N, C-alpha and C positions, 0 to 999 in steps of 0.2 A: 909448281913453284908459285905461279901467279895466284892460284886459288888459295894457297897457304897465306900469302901476303895479304890478300883481300880479307880472309877470315880473321887474321890478327888485327887488321885495321878496324874492322867492324866491332870486334870484341873490345878494343881500346876505346872506341867511341861510346859504347855502352858503359864501360867502367868510369870514364871521365864524366859522362853525363850524369851518372848516378851520384858521383861525389859532389857535384856542384849544386845539387838541389836538396838541401836538408829539409826535413819535415817541419812545417811551421807549427808553433804551439798556439798562436793567436789566429783565430778565424777572421774572415772578412767582417762578419757581424759583430764580433768582439771589438774590432778596430773601429767600426762605425759607432758603437755604443760608447767607447772610450772617448772619442772626439766629441760626441754630443755632451757627455758628462763634463768633460774638461772645459768646454766653452759655454755651458749653460749658466746663466746669471739670473738676475731678478726680472729682466725685461726680455720678452720674446722667447722663441724656440729656435734651436739650431737645426738646420736642415742640411742633409748630406746631398751634395750636387753630383759628385762622382767619386769613385774609388778605383785605384789601379795598383797592381802588385808589380814592384820593381826591385830587383835584387834583395828579396826577402823583407822588403818594407812596403807597407800599404801607404800610398799617396792619396790623401783624402782631401777633397775640396768641399768646403762647407760655407754656409751663410746663415746670418740671423737678420732677417729683413727688419724686424721691429726695432732692433738695437743698432741697425745700420753697420753691421760688421760682416766681414767675409775673410776667408783665408785658405791656406793650404797647409796641412800638417803631414808629417811622416810618422807612421806608427811601426815600430820594430816588430816584425813577425815572430820573433823568438821570445822577447820579454815584455812586449807591450808598451815600451817607453814611447812617449809622444814628444816630437820635436817640431816646433813651429817653423815652417819654411817661409811663409809669407802671410801677412795679415794687414787689413786696412779697415779704417773707420771713416765713414763719409762725413 
């Protein structure tokens, strides 16, 4: 009886774990490129400082030293939409 309950529990963990992690359509490199393109202007170059995957969204920290800008964006891992979380200009 105890082995059966343990087996069912392990099986449920695999099923639930598989359902919570859909395959992302946007790669980390695509997310970086999108943020660079989104913030590139006439002055300076955008540099990616860090990128992290949280709940199917890439959290991208960026800066443009020449233009004195920096910020954090969220890139949707399924459709590539960019949402600005934080930005500053010195």
